[in-house]
PLY file of the C-alpha trace (Angstrom):
ply
format ascii 1.0
element vertex 53
property float x
property float y
property float z
element edge 52
property int vertex1
property int vertex2
end_header
-0.05 0.10 0.07
1.48 3.13 -1.08
-0.56 5.33 1.47
-4.00 5.91 2.78
-6.50 8.68 2.66
-9.29 8.88 5.38
-12.70 10.08 3.50
-14.90 11.54 4.82
-17.90 11.00 2.66
-20.18 8.09 2.03
-18.81 4.98 0.42
-16.81 4.74 -2.79
-18.53 2.59 -6.02
-15.57 2.87 -8.51
-12.13 3.28 -8.52
-9.78 4.43 -11.51
-5.94 5.15 -12.09
-4.77 7.13 -15.25
-2.72 4.95 -17.53
0.39 6.93 -16.76
-0.40 6.44 -12.91
-0.33 10.12 -12.11
-4.19 10.65 -11.46
-6.60 8.70 -9.18
-10.26 9.30 -9.68
-12.95 7.75 -7.69
-16.78 7.74 -7.70
-19.10 8.11 -4.72
-22.40 6.96 -3.50
-23.09 10.89 -3.36
-22.77 11.00 -7.07
-19.73 13.23 -6.95
-16.62 12.21 -8.69
-13.21 12.95 -6.72
-9.63 13.37 -8.40
-6.56 13.06 -6.66
-3.04 13.48 -7.54
-1.44 9.99 -7.05
2.24 11.03 -5.72
0.80 12.78 -2.82
-3.12 11.72 -2.70
-3.81 15.27 -2.80
-7.50 16.41 -3.82
-7.46 18.10 -7.46
-11.17 18.48 -7.97
-14.88 17.29 -7.20
-17.12 16.83 -10.22
-20.49 17.31 -8.20
-23.81 15.37 -8.82
-22.67 12.83 -11.42
-25.37 9.83 -11.99
-25.57 7.26 -14.75
-27.74 8.29 -17.65
0 1
1 2
2 3
3 4
4 5
5 6
6 7
7 8
8 9
9 10
10 11
11 12
12 13
13 14
14 15
15 16
16 17
17 18
18 19
19 20
20 21
21 22
22 23
23 24
24 25
25 26
26 27
27 28
28 29
29 30
30 31
31 32
32 33
33 34
34 35
35 36
36 37
37 38
38 39
39 40
40 41
41 42
42 43
43 44
44 45
45 46
46 47
47 48
48 49
49 50
50 51
51 52
């Protein structure tokens, strides 16, 4: 395990790492997508209210 991040939101339903390994994205039960930098696991962005179409 590289490191861990304490999530303060409801559960995570999906997790993806970009092919170059620099970006991690999670899709949460709260319908938000959270984007992190992999090296420091620092939050970069939150895309709000995404749902399946």
